[in-house]
NUZA-456431 format. One record per residue (C-alpha): residue number from 0; x, z, y; residue in one letter. Coordinates in Angstrom, 3 decimals. Example, Ala and Ser with C-alpha at 12.3 -4.5 7.8 and 13.67 -1.06 7.14 Angstrom:
REM residues 2
ATOM gutor     east       up    north pator
ATOM     0   12.300    7.800   -4.500     A
ATOM     1   13.670    7.140   -1.060     S
END
This chain:
REM residues 572
ATOM gutor     east       up    north pator
ATOM     0    0.000    0.000    0.000     X
ATOM     1    2.811    0.785    2.404     X
ATOM     2    5.581   -1.612    1.380     X
ATOM     3    4.522   -4.419    3.695     X
ATOM     4    4.563   -2.179    6.750     X
ATOM     5    7.950   -0.774    5.832     X
ATOM     6    9.505   -4.222    5.909     X
ATOM     7    8.716   -4.433    9.609     X
ATOM     8   10.870   -1.423   10.318     X
ATOM     9   13.630   -2.588    8.010     X
ATOM    10   13.958   -6.019    9.583     X
ATOM    11   16.977   -4.918   11.619     X
ATOM    12   19.278   -2.793    9.526     X
ATOM    13   21.784   -1.444   12.058     X
ATOM    14   21.753   -0.608   15.735     X
ATOM    15   24.514    0.729   18.023     X
ATOM    16   23.814    4.133   19.546     X
ATOM    17   26.267    6.557   21.157     X
ATOM    18   26.902   10.040   19.820     X
ATOM    19   24.616    9.742   16.806     X
ATOM    20   24.304   12.512   14.278     X
ATOM    21   26.839   13.129   11.528     X
ATOM    22   24.577   11.846    8.786     X
ATOM    23   24.984    8.197    9.761     X
ATOM    24   27.550    5.688    8.398     X
ATOM    25   31.053    5.387    9.779     X
ATOM    26   31.688    3.946   13.254     X
ATOM    27   32.153    0.313   14.167     X
ATOM    28   35.702   -0.973   14.465     X
ATOM    29   37.167   -0.531   17.934     X
ATOM    30   34.213    1.554   19.137     X
ATOM    31   34.901    5.221   18.346     X
ATOM    32   31.815    6.409   20.219     X
ATOM    33   29.402    4.019   18.537     X
ATOM    34   28.032    4.483   15.048     X
ATOM    35   25.697    2.513   12.792     X
ATOM    36   22.273    3.919   12.038     X
ATOM    37   18.980    2.515   10.749     X
ATOM    38   17.048    0.651   13.444     X
ATOM    39   13.832    2.516   12.704     X
ATOM    40   15.527    5.842   13.396     X
ATOM    41   16.814    5.186   16.922     X
ATOM    42   16.237    2.830   19.866     X
ATOM    43   18.199   -0.345   20.270     X
ATOM    44   19.853    0.712   23.529     X
ATOM    45   21.991    3.704   24.396     X
ATOM    46   19.806    6.426   25.839     X
ATOM    47   20.377    9.606   27.704     X
ATOM    48   18.608   12.812   26.835     X
ATOM    49   16.007   13.396   29.515     X
ATOM    50   14.627   16.789   30.365     X
ATOM    51   11.162   17.259   28.854     X
ATOM    52    8.302   16.596   31.235     X
ATOM    53    6.412   19.574   32.553     X
ATOM    54    2.788   20.051   31.533     X
ATOM    55    1.744   19.455   35.128     X
ATOM    56    3.543   16.083   35.251     X
ATOM    57    2.030   14.998   31.934     X
ATOM    58   -1.449   15.995   33.140     X
ATOM    59   -0.903   14.113   36.416     X
ATOM    60    0.338   10.972   34.665     X
ATOM    61   -2.466   10.962   32.117     X
ATOM    62   -5.090   11.609   34.808     X
ATOM    63   -3.904    8.571   36.755     X
ATOM    64   -3.742    6.401   33.638     X
ATOM    65   -7.240    7.451   32.612     X
ATOM    66   -8.540    6.733   36.125     X
ATOM    67   -7.075    3.225   35.907     X
ATOM    68   -8.662    2.721   32.491     X
ATOM    69  -11.980    4.111   33.749     X
ATOM    70  -12.371    1.602   36.574     X
ATOM    71  -11.474   -1.382   34.390     X
ATOM    72  -13.979   -0.346   31.714     X
ATOM    73  -16.594    0.504   34.337     X
ATOM    74  -16.445   -2.979   35.806     X
ATOM    75  -17.170   -4.576   32.445     X
ATOM    76  -20.634   -3.015   32.289     X
ATOM    77  -21.615   -1.735   35.752     X
ATOM    78  -22.897   -5.191   36.689     X
ATOM    79  -24.978   -5.550   33.504     X
ATOM    80  -28.076   -3.914   35.006     X
ATOM    81  -27.420   -5.312   38.482     X
ATOM    82  -26.902   -8.974   37.548     X
ATOM    83  -30.579  -10.035   37.820     X
ATOM    84  -30.696   -8.566   41.340     X
ATOM    85  -27.321  -10.054   42.304     X
ATOM    86  -28.281  -13.550   41.157     X
ATOM    87  -31.603  -13.258   43.001     X
ATOM    88  -29.985  -12.012   46.228     X
ATOM    89  -27.282  -14.689   46.151     X
ATOM    90  -29.794  -17.382   45.076     X
ATOM    91  -27.830  -18.552   42.046     X
ATOM    92  -29.302  -18.294   38.553     X
ATOM    93  -26.282  -20.147   37.148     X
ATOM    94  -24.087  -17.177   37.997     X
ATOM    95  -25.771  -14.870   35.485     X
ATOM    96  -23.148  -15.225   32.756     X
ATOM    97  -20.191  -15.835   35.067     X
ATOM    98  -20.416  -12.569   37.006     X
ATOM    99  -19.316  -10.873   33.809     X
ATOM   100  -17.628  -13.861   32.197     X
ATOM   101  -15.152  -14.519   35.033     X
ATOM   102  -13.979  -10.901   34.865     X
ATOM   103  -13.556  -10.897   31.093     X
ATOM   104  -12.028  -14.377   30.915     X
ATOM   105   -9.322  -13.741   33.509     X
ATOM   106   -8.641  -10.332   31.997     X
ATOM   107   -8.010  -11.912   28.604     X
ATOM   108   -5.777  -14.670   29.977     X
ATOM   109   -3.639  -12.382   32.131     X
ATOM   110   -3.062   -9.480   29.719     X
ATOM   111   -0.018  -10.736   27.774     X
ATOM   112    1.662  -11.925   30.980     X
ATOM   113    1.436   -8.486   32.614     X
ATOM   114    2.810   -6.851   29.468     X
ATOM   115    5.843   -9.130   29.315     X
ATOM   116    6.465   -8.623   33.038     X
ATOM   117    6.596   -4.889   32.336     X
ATOM   118    9.216   -5.504   29.636     X
ATOM   119   11.327   -7.315   32.230     X
ATOM   120   10.728   -5.345   35.427     X
ATOM   121    9.654   -1.977   33.988     X
ATOM   122    6.276   -0.336   33.481     X
ATOM   123    5.865    1.450   36.819     X
ATOM   124    6.119   -1.447   39.311     X
ATOM   125    3.858   -3.644   37.183     X
ATOM   126    1.095   -1.081   36.682     X
ATOM   127    1.172   -0.327   40.427     X
ATOM   128    0.936   -4.036   41.212     X
ATOM   129   -2.059   -4.432   38.893     X
ATOM   130   -3.794   -1.409   40.400     X
ATOM   131   -3.204   -2.690   43.928     X
ATOM   132   -4.648   -6.101   43.059     X
ATOM   133   -7.706   -4.431   41.526     X
ATOM   134   -8.234   -2.465   44.763     X
ATOM   135   -8.104   -5.594   46.937     X
ATOM   136  -10.287   -7.655   44.575     X
ATOM   137  -12.935   -4.911   44.544     X
ATOM   138  -13.174   -5.185   48.329     X
ATOM   139  -13.666   -8.936   47.915     X
ATOM   140  -16.472   -8.418   45.381     X
ATOM   141  -18.272   -5.860   47.532     X
ATOM   142  -18.143   -8.096   50.585     X
ATOM   143  -19.097  -11.385   48.895     X
ATOM   144  -21.752  -13.419   50.700     X
ATOM   145  -22.116  -16.170   48.077     X
ATOM   146  -22.020  -16.507   44.305     X
ATOM   147  -18.843  -18.599   44.487     X
ATOM   148  -17.110  -15.911   46.523     X
ATOM   149  -18.223  -13.205   44.109     X
ATOM   150  -17.016  -15.131   41.066     X
ATOM   151  -13.624  -15.790   42.685     X
ATOM   152  -13.237  -12.098   43.522     X
ATOM   153  -14.358  -11.133   40.014     X
ATOM   154  -11.705  -13.474   38.637     X
ATOM   155   -8.950  -11.684   40.565     X
ATOM   156  -10.465   -8.344   39.612     X
ATOM   157  -10.379   -9.359   35.955     X
ATOM   158   -6.792  -10.537   36.301     X
ATOM   159   -5.858   -7.081   37.586     X
ATOM   160   -7.824   -5.405   34.802     X
ATOM   161   -5.906   -7.571   32.344     X
ATOM   162   -2.797   -5.795   33.577     X
ATOM   163   -4.182   -2.268   33.754     X
ATOM   164   -5.671   -2.214   30.248     X
ATOM   165   -2.506   -3.058   28.264     X
ATOM   166   -0.235   -1.198   30.690     X
ATOM   167   -2.121    2.062   30.163     X
ATOM   168   -1.880    1.684   26.385     X
ATOM   169    1.780    0.644   26.531     X
ATOM   170    2.711    3.530   28.824     X
ATOM   171    1.021    6.021   26.492     X
ATOM   172    2.911    4.458   23.583     X
ATOM   173    6.172    4.803   25.534     X
ATOM   174    5.528    8.473   26.281     X
ATOM   175    4.438    9.803   22.872     X
ATOM   176    5.179    9.418   19.155     X
ATOM   177    2.850    7.345   16.977     X
ATOM   178    1.387   10.552   15.511     X
ATOM   179    0.888   12.283   18.874     X
ATOM   180   -0.287    9.227   20.770     X
ATOM   181   -3.398    9.006   18.580     X
ATOM   182   -4.742   12.048   20.442     X
ATOM   183   -4.042   10.556   23.883     X
ATOM   184   -5.345    7.134   22.870     X
ATOM   185   -8.445    8.890   21.532     X
ATOM   186   -8.975   10.454   24.953     X
ATOM   187   -8.330    7.053   26.521     X
ATOM   188  -11.019    5.532   24.324     X
ATOM   189  -13.327    8.385   25.346     X
ATOM   190  -12.740    7.475   28.989     X
ATOM   191  -13.303    3.795   28.168     X
ATOM   192  -16.557    4.435   26.343     X
ATOM   193  -17.865    6.883   28.954     X
ATOM   194  -17.158    4.323   31.665     X
ATOM   195  -18.912    1.653   29.627     X
ATOM   196  -21.850    4.027   29.134     X
ATOM   197  -22.292    5.202   32.704     X
ATOM   198  -21.662    1.691   34.038     X
ATOM   199  -25.188    0.365   33.403     X
ATOM   200  -26.697    3.615   34.745     X
ATOM   201  -24.617    3.537   37.927     X
ATOM   202  -25.292   -0.177   38.346     X
ATOM   203  -29.025    0.412   38.002     X
ATOM   204  -28.986    3.406   40.352     X
ATOM   205  -26.989    1.581   43.024     X
ATOM   206  -29.245   -1.469   42.729     X
ATOM   207  -32.467    0.536   43.071     X
ATOM   208  -31.411    3.226   45.560     X
ATOM   209  -28.635    1.635   47.648     X
ATOM   210  -27.292   -1.880   47.090     X
ATOM   211  -25.565   -3.648   44.210     X
ATOM   212  -22.439   -3.867   46.383     X
ATOM   213  -21.785   -0.188   45.685     X
ATOM   214  -21.004   -1.222   42.107     X
ATOM   215  -17.722   -2.467   43.587     X
ATOM   216  -17.185   -0.054   46.495     X
ATOM   217  -17.033    2.801   43.974     X
ATOM   218  -13.730    1.430   42.659     X
ATOM   219  -11.809    2.063   45.862     X
ATOM   220  -11.384    5.869   45.805     X
ATOM   221  -10.678    5.880   42.052     X
ATOM   222   -8.188    3.021   42.197     X
ATOM   223   -6.508    4.483   45.284     X
ATOM   224   -6.143    7.922   43.686     X
ATOM   225   -4.597    6.406   40.549     X
ATOM   226   -2.111    4.428   42.657     X
ATOM   227   -0.944    7.475   44.635     X
ATOM   228   -0.558    9.713   41.572     X
ATOM   229    1.387    7.072   39.637     X
ATOM   230    3.679    6.506   42.618     X
ATOM   231    4.741   10.141   42.649     X
ATOM   232    4.621   11.225   39.009     X
ATOM   233    5.105    8.301   36.609     X
ATOM   234    8.747    8.563   35.501     X
ATOM   235    9.141    6.088   32.638     X
ATOM   236   12.306    3.986   32.424     X
ATOM   237   12.796    1.583   35.338     X
ATOM   238   15.454   -1.106   34.695     X
ATOM   239   15.490   -2.290   38.342     X
ATOM   240   15.804   -5.906   37.216     X
ATOM   241   16.782   -8.280   40.063     X
ATOM   242   13.796  -10.381   41.099     X
ATOM   243   15.405  -13.804   40.508     X
ATOM   244   16.830  -12.780   37.152     X
ATOM   245   13.455  -11.419   36.121     X
ATOM   246   11.601  -14.591   37.079     X
ATOM   247   14.042  -16.651   35.020     X
ATOM   248   13.246  -14.489   32.004     X
ATOM   249    9.465  -15.025   32.218     X
ATOM   250    7.949  -17.172   29.470     X
ATOM   251    6.396  -19.684   31.864     X
ATOM   252    5.423  -22.245   29.204     X
ATOM   253    3.773  -19.572   27.094     X
ATOM   254    1.996  -18.110   30.126     X
ATOM   255    0.581  -21.447   31.269     X
ATOM   256   -0.431  -22.515   27.773     X
ATOM   257   -2.288  -19.281   27.036     X
ATOM   258   -4.126  -19.490   30.371     X
ATOM   259   -5.066  -23.100   29.626     X
ATOM   260   -6.165  -22.180   26.107     X
ATOM   261   -8.489  -19.401   27.245     X
ATOM   262   -9.901  -21.243   30.258     X
ATOM   263  -10.698  -24.522   28.521     X
ATOM   264  -12.119  -22.944   25.379     X
ATOM   265  -14.415  -20.523   27.196     X
ATOM   266  -15.488  -23.047   29.835     X
ATOM   267  -16.410  -25.468   27.062     X
ATOM   268  -18.469  -22.807   25.303     X
ATOM   269  -20.170  -21.802   28.552     X
ATOM   270  -21.082  -25.340   29.662     X
ATOM   271  -22.279  -26.441   26.226     X
ATOM   272  -26.043  -26.319   25.871     X
ATOM   273  -26.710  -24.536   29.165     X
ATOM   274  -25.255  -26.849   31.827     X
ATOM   275  -24.655  -30.061   29.874     X
ATOM   276  -25.364  -31.137   26.255     X
ATOM   277  -22.935  -30.066   23.526     X
ATOM   278  -21.986  -33.694   22.833     X
ATOM   279  -21.124  -34.461   26.470     X
ATOM   280  -17.536  -35.618   27.155     X
ATOM   281  -16.937  -32.595   29.395     X
ATOM   282  -17.743  -30.055   26.681     X
ATOM   283  -16.007  -31.962   23.884     X
ATOM   284  -12.821  -32.424   25.924     X
ATOM   285  -12.694  -28.779   27.002     X
ATOM   286  -13.114  -27.447   23.467     X
ATOM   287  -10.773  -30.000   21.838     X
ATOM   288   -8.011  -29.607   24.415     X
ATOM   289   -8.486  -25.846   24.406     X
ATOM   290   -7.948  -25.804   20.654     X
ATOM   291   -4.948  -28.111   21.052     X
ATOM   292   -3.422  -25.713   23.573     X
ATOM   293   -3.295  -23.076   20.850     X
ATOM   294   -0.827  -25.321   19.021     X
ATOM   295    1.181  -25.764   22.221     X
ATOM   296    1.239  -21.997   22.728     X
ATOM   297    2.444  -21.324   19.174     X
ATOM   298    5.181  -23.955   19.523     X
ATOM   299    6.332  -22.487   22.844     X
ATOM   300    6.481  -18.989   21.405     X
ATOM   301    8.414  -20.082   18.302     X
ATOM   302   10.757  -22.741   19.683     X
ATOM   303   10.926  -22.692   23.483     X
ATOM   304   10.568  -19.180   24.899     X
ATOM   305   13.702  -17.079   25.219     X
ATOM   306   11.602  -13.927   25.623     X
ATOM   307    8.186  -14.880   24.150     X
ATOM   308    4.926  -13.348   25.339     X
ATOM   309    3.732  -12.937   21.780     X
ATOM   310    6.421  -13.227   19.072     X
ATOM   311    4.995  -15.058   16.079     X
ATOM   312    6.809  -12.627   13.775     X
ATOM   313    4.079  -10.140   14.657     X
ATOM   314    1.573  -12.238   12.711     X
ATOM   315    3.837  -12.729    9.689     X
ATOM   316    2.842   -9.263    8.503     X
ATOM   317   -0.502   -9.587    6.698     X
ATOM   318   -1.575   -6.072    7.666     X
ATOM   319   -0.874   -6.753   11.355     X
ATOM   320   -2.859   -9.993   11.244     X
ATOM   321   -5.781   -8.190    9.586     X
ATOM   322   -5.691   -5.391   12.182     X
ATOM   323   -5.844   -7.947   14.998     X
ATOM   324   -8.720   -9.818   13.341     X
ATOM   325  -10.698   -6.585   12.955     X
ATOM   326   -9.985   -5.949   16.654     X
ATOM   327  -11.280   -9.437   17.492     X
ATOM   328  -14.565   -9.030   15.605     X
ATOM   329  -15.050   -5.454   16.840     X
ATOM   330  -14.472   -6.519   20.453     X
ATOM   331  -17.087   -9.250   20.161     X
ATOM   332  -19.674   -6.902   18.663     X
ATOM   333  -19.334   -3.759   20.783     X
ATOM   334  -19.441   -5.549   24.149     X
ATOM   335  -22.579   -7.449   23.117     X
ATOM   336  -24.569   -4.233   22.801     X
ATOM   337  -23.370   -2.862   26.144     X
ATOM   338  -23.915   -6.171   27.939     X
ATOM   339  -27.155   -7.489   26.410     X
ATOM   340  -29.165   -4.389   25.449     X
ATOM   341  -30.021   -3.777   29.152     X
ATOM   342  -31.388   -7.331   29.259     X
ATOM   343  -33.540   -6.568   26.209     X
ATOM   344  -34.946   -3.410   27.793     X
ATOM   345  -35.672   -5.076   31.149     X
ATOM   346  -37.256   -8.224   29.706     X
ATOM   347  -39.033   -6.987   26.567     X
ATOM   348  -39.856   -3.361   27.451     X
ATOM   349  -40.166   -4.009   31.221     X
ATOM   350  -37.718   -1.202   32.043     X
ATOM   351  -36.221   -0.807   35.500     X
ATOM   352  -32.457   -1.389   35.936     X
ATOM   353  -31.878    2.386   35.993     X
ATOM   354  -34.070    3.020   32.950     X
ATOM   355  -32.364    0.234   31.001     X
ATOM   356  -29.019    1.883   31.693     X
ATOM   357  -30.330    5.199   30.375     X
ATOM   358  -31.714    3.523   27.249     X
ATOM   359  -28.214    2.256   26.382     X
ATOM   360  -26.832    5.802   26.396     X
ATOM   361  -27.400    6.487   22.670     X
ATOM   362  -24.769    3.952   21.670     X
ATOM   363  -22.292    4.748   24.435     X
ATOM   364  -22.495    8.524   23.977     X
ATOM   365  -22.121    8.121   20.216     X
ATOM   366  -19.083    5.874   20.656     X
ATOM   367  -17.508    8.407   23.023     X
ATOM   368  -17.966   11.359   20.671     X
ATOM   369  -16.784    9.434   17.622     X
ATOM   370  -13.777    8.074   19.534     X
ATOM   371  -12.533   11.595   20.273     X
ATOM   372  -13.122   12.711   16.683     X
ATOM   373  -11.114    9.727   15.415     X
ATOM   374   -8.168   10.695   17.621     X
ATOM   375   -8.255   14.263   16.311     X
ATOM   376   -8.491   13.137   12.681     X
ATOM   377   -5.549   10.742   12.963     X
ATOM   378   -3.513   13.337   14.869     X
ATOM   379   -4.138   15.994   12.208     X
ATOM   380   -4.023   13.907    9.022     X
ATOM   381   -2.056   10.776    9.889     X
ATOM   382   -4.721    8.749    8.047     X
ATOM   383   -6.602    5.799    9.487     X
ATOM   384   -7.576    3.444    6.652     X
ATOM   385  -10.754    5.251    5.597     X
ATOM   386  -11.877    5.336    9.241     X
ATOM   387  -11.523    1.562    9.503     X
ATOM   388  -13.459    0.970    6.282     X
ATOM   389  -16.312    3.254    7.374     X
ATOM   390  -16.348    1.707   10.838     X
ATOM   391  -16.753   -1.915    9.791     X
ATOM   392  -19.516   -1.050    7.310     X
ATOM   393  -21.558    1.037    9.758     X
ATOM   394  -21.048   -1.509   12.549     X
ATOM   395  -22.446   -4.231   10.293     X
ATOM   396  -25.447   -2.122    9.269     X
ATOM   397  -26.180   -1.104   12.862     X
ATOM   398  -26.090   -4.656   14.200     X
ATOM   399  -28.220   -5.814   11.303     X
ATOM   400  -30.839   -3.274   12.350     X
ATOM   401  -30.815   -4.695   15.909     X
ATOM   402  -32.451   -7.786   14.408     X
ATOM   403  -35.609   -5.678   14.009     X
ATOM   404  -35.867   -5.031   17.773     X
ATOM   405  -39.141   -6.582   18.933     X
ATOM   406  -41.823   -6.188   21.608     X
ATOM   407  -43.354   -3.026   20.155     X
ATOM   408  -40.262   -1.374   18.630     X
ATOM   409  -40.729    2.426   18.905     X
ATOM   410  -38.278    4.568   20.853     X
ATOM   411  -37.142    6.374   17.693     X
ATOM   412  -35.864    3.120   16.200     X
ATOM   413  -34.315    2.023   19.494     X
ATOM   414  -32.270    5.241   19.580     X
ATOM   415  -31.582    5.521   15.845     X
ATOM   416  -30.283    1.984   15.400     X
ATOM   417  -27.972    2.407   18.396     X
ATOM   418  -26.531    5.625   16.947     X
ATOM   419  -25.692    3.932   13.638     X
ATOM   420  -24.035    0.994   15.397     X
ATOM   421  -22.312    3.394   17.808     X
ATOM   422  -20.717    5.399   14.993     X
ATOM   423  -19.360    2.198   13.468     X
ATOM   424  -18.032    0.813   16.741     X
ATOM   425  -16.608    4.195   17.780     X
ATOM   426  -14.540    4.429   14.600     X
ATOM   427  -12.853    1.116   15.424     X
ATOM   428  -11.712    1.520   19.021     X
ATOM   429   -8.448    3.231   18.114     X
ATOM   430   -7.773    2.994   14.368     X
ATOM   431   -6.788   -0.735   14.278     X
ATOM   432   -4.315   -0.143   17.136     X
ATOM   433   -2.694    2.751   15.267     X
ATOM   434   -2.523    0.575   12.139     X
ATOM   435   -0.822   -2.164   14.167     X
ATOM   436    1.668    0.173   15.851     X
ATOM   437    2.483    1.938   12.579     X
ATOM   438    3.661   -1.382   11.114     X
ATOM   439    5.818   -2.257   14.149     X
ATOM   440    9.285   -1.183   15.239     X
ATOM   441    9.329    1.024   18.345     X
ATOM   442   10.798   -1.803   20.441     X
ATOM   443    7.953   -4.085   19.323     X
ATOM   444    5.222   -1.556   20.109     X
ATOM   445    4.736   -2.844   23.675     X
ATOM   446    4.312   -6.419   22.444     X
ATOM   447    2.016   -5.314   19.622     X
ATOM   448   -0.058   -3.203   22.012     X
ATOM   449   -0.293   -6.029   24.548     X
ATOM   450   -1.386   -8.408   21.798     X
ATOM   451   -4.022   -5.891   20.729     X
ATOM   452   -5.275   -5.692   24.327     X
ATOM   453   -5.259   -9.479   24.653     X
ATOM   454   -7.251   -9.944   21.443     X
ATOM   455   -9.818   -7.350   22.518     X
ATOM   456  -10.138   -8.855   26.011     X
ATOM   457  -10.427  -12.368   24.587     X
ATOM   458  -13.056  -11.130   22.146     X
ATOM   459  -15.187   -9.573   24.876     X
ATOM   460  -14.933  -12.700   27.038     X
ATOM   461  -15.860  -14.990   24.147     X
ATOM   462  -18.681  -12.682   23.119     X
ATOM   463  -20.370  -12.562   26.516     X
ATOM   464  -20.242  -16.351   26.776     X
ATOM   465  -21.376  -17.089   23.206     X
ATOM   466  -24.087  -14.430   23.370     X
ATOM   467  -25.396  -15.982   26.563     X
ATOM   468  -25.348  -19.459   25.031     X
ATOM   469  -27.291  -18.331   21.934     X
ATOM   470  -29.822  -16.432   24.024     X
ATOM   471  -30.458  -19.185   26.552     X
ATOM   472  -30.524  -21.951   23.924     X
ATOM   473  -33.141  -19.958   22.011     X
ATOM   474  -35.180  -19.482   25.184     X
ATOM   475  -35.003  -23.228   25.858     X
ATOM   476  -36.511  -23.800   22.407     X
ATOM   477  -39.246  -21.174   22.741     X
ATOM   478  -40.364  -21.346   26.381     X
ATOM   479  -41.722  -24.957   26.558     X
ATOM   480  -44.307  -24.146   23.873     X
ATOM   481  -45.692  -21.342   26.066     X
ATOM   482  -47.115  -23.875   28.529     X
ATOM   483  -49.697  -24.931   25.924     X
ATOM   484  -52.790  -23.115   24.664     X
ATOM   485  -53.448  -20.290   24.062     X
ATOM   486  -50.740  -19.018   26.426     X
ATOM   487  -51.029  -21.709   29.132     X
ATOM   488  -48.024  -20.406   31.050     X
ATOM   489  -47.706  -22.242   34.400     X
ATOM   490  -45.028  -24.938   34.511     X
ATOM   491  -43.289  -23.359   37.481     X
ATOM   492  -42.701  -20.218   35.379     X
ATOM   493  -41.456  -22.136   32.327     X
ATOM   494  -39.055  -24.060   34.569     X
ATOM   495  -37.599  -20.811   35.919     X
ATOM   496  -37.121  -19.412   32.407     X
ATOM   497  -35.450  -22.571   31.047     X
ATOM   498  -32.102  -24.276   31.661     X
ATOM   499  -30.081  -21.086   32.055     X
ATOM   500  -32.592  -19.205   34.201     X
ATOM   501  -34.011  -16.669   31.728     X
ATOM   502  -31.385  -14.003   32.343     X
ATOM   503  -31.566  -14.240   36.110     X
ATOM   504  -35.383  -14.302   36.309     X
ATOM   505  -36.240  -11.224   34.274     X
ATOM   506  -38.250   -9.859   37.202     X
ATOM   507  -40.850  -12.594   36.616     X
ATOM   508  -41.966  -11.019   33.330     X
ATOM   509  -43.289   -7.826   34.886     X
ATOM   510  -45.004   -9.859   37.601     X
ATOM   511  -47.199  -11.823   35.181     X
ATOM   512  -50.797  -10.597   35.614     X
ATOM   513  -52.248  -12.247   32.509     X
ATOM   514  -51.611   -9.907   29.547     X
ATOM   515  -51.540  -12.745   27.013     X
ATOM   516  -48.948  -14.650   29.030     X
ATOM   517  -46.831  -11.566   29.618     X
ATOM   518  -46.855  -10.621   25.933     X
ATOM   519  -45.900  -14.173   24.957     X
ATOM   520  -42.958  -14.245   27.374     X
ATOM   521  -41.780  -10.820   26.203     X
ATOM   522  -41.978  -12.123   22.648     X
ATOM   523  -39.880  -15.150   23.605     X
ATOM   524  -37.168  -12.878   25.013     X
ATOM   525  -37.251  -10.666   21.898     X
ATOM   526  -37.053  -13.678   19.561     X
ATOM   527  -34.138  -15.177   21.480     X
ATOM   528  -32.203  -11.917   21.370     X
ATOM   529  -32.993  -11.567   17.663     X
ATOM   530  -31.107  -14.814   17.071     X
ATOM   531  -28.184  -13.370   19.002     X
ATOM   532  -28.102  -10.192   16.863     X
ATOM   533  -28.095  -12.303   13.696     X
ATOM   534  -24.895  -13.925   14.954     X
ATOM   535  -23.252  -10.583   15.737     X
ATOM   536  -24.201   -9.202   12.328     X
ATOM   537  -22.321  -12.112   10.764     X
ATOM   538  -19.321  -11.345   12.964     X
ATOM   539  -19.433   -7.717   11.801     X
ATOM   540  -19.385   -8.968    8.216     X
ATOM   541  -16.130  -10.807    8.935     X
ATOM   542  -14.637   -7.491   10.078     X
ATOM   543  -15.553   -5.982    6.695     X
ATOM   544  -13.671   -8.754    4.889     X
ATOM   545  -10.573   -8.521    7.106     X
ATOM   546  -10.346   -4.726    6.838     X
ATOM   547   -9.489   -5.011    3.133     X
ATOM   548   -6.068   -6.446    4.038     X
ATOM   549   -4.998   -3.587    6.346     X
ATOM   550   -2.370   -1.375    4.710     X
ATOM   551   -1.770    2.348    5.044     X
ATOM   552    1.436    3.684    6.582     X
ATOM   553    2.986    7.069    7.235     X
ATOM   554    2.725    8.066   10.911     X
ATOM   555    5.933    9.515   12.325     X
ATOM   556    5.899   12.529   14.633     X
ATOM   557    9.396   12.003   16.104     X
ATOM   558    9.751    9.700   19.101     X
ATOM   559   12.276    8.033   21.400     X
ATOM   560   11.038    6.431   24.613     X
ATOM   561   11.348    2.674   24.880     X
ATOM   562   13.805    1.166   27.352     X
ATOM   563   12.820   -1.923   29.340     X
ATOM   564   14.656   -4.669   31.185     X
ATOM   565   16.602   -7.880   30.572     X
ATOM   566   19.373   -6.159   28.622     X
ATOM   567   16.909   -4.761   26.125     X
ATOM   568   15.317   -8.193   25.704     X
ATOM   569   18.737   -9.743   25.044     X
ATOM   570   19.504   -7.181   22.351     X
ATOM   571   16.201   -8.014   20.651     X
END
């Protein structure tokens, strides 16, 4: 079970380190102060013993990191309940998917680039740069006067989030051993899930009581506080790499190819069926060239890049590949519930934006509680495999039960099904990352963690787009029939609910005075979302299959902090 993971640590057999302990082999010729030791026992660069951090400094650092994670997670879901109002105020039904999609897409594309920049320039300047960009982009979102302006600002905001998410995880991995970090990552996941849970509630409250713009203004004090605390207290290794030398070391071909891959693939999926037909040249070219860019990216990483964004050796390990696939399927499934359940409650149960946010709390609260428990279990036992197995099974069952959601589904089932799905999803936020890190050398942990973050971000972006396509395509099939007897829905209403307008025009459902017409439209929304949950249940099933290939590994409790910079990259 563990042999495959051990080969990752044994891939480099010796590493020079000064003043190593007496138990290691004899010194290298001509270097009396340098001895040969196993690579998995020590870092690849000479290190100096640093004084242990005080409890106050650790608390300050973790508070700032959790604040940064909170705002990035909050902005994934805070707009979910506000989107119908935003699209109505800015007179753009086509922006329904892209208010969330632009954020998630740019976050996915930018993540690996930020992580590699931190390997070159150090963690601190890069995480501060990402936080500063998030602050400025939030101002742009709050002040947007048009849908185009909002989407552009959301794109920059997502780009910044793509830096904050992996940088928080990487910094935690730098600070603590693989055994200890499970506790801190568990708390990080708690913060993430809480933010995702309160996001729809805050978005609904701001929309009803103030203005949807407060969904973005709220980021400023949190982002600013995180920036100030990190400036003063974050003390991880800073290589002080010269700017020109650092830019030369960036994997530009890999960066451009991964951006092109993500953009073309997701744009093709978004346009297909909603804006233009699936067989249109625009959609076909975007999807085909997007898929082709994946080949370009792999070639660049294997043959061209001196310091690759994503070393292909990471995927050579079957357990690592399985962990990343489980992360992909989990990311697609969990974001769907947080993003589309509010739409179900507003359209089918005629809930207000605030009420729809509250109705999503069963799954988010469950995920938060389970996420903390997972961190404690891994920290105490060092075991993660059984958690992954239980998670994928319960996630599949829970999403299968969502298929039963209909017009008259009782509250007990609405809550109960969410709890089952929430337990499954909560078990999988951290465990696949620990499995991935446990099978990686310490110097590869940053790359592995960044890849994990990229896969999750890509999964959420793909999921929001595909979910929207399935929902709207189903509505386009169902709605035209409502204009005939016995429903006789007016043509002006059917036009507003077709061609991508169903998500943005939810408010029309409650305004229908004829009970037969209203019930029919609510049924159309429920049927369309049922088709979407069938898709996500299938995705959950893929996670079950992939989990079988994840291997167990002993979690070490000793730790040496990772060094960054050009010299470290050259040694690797």
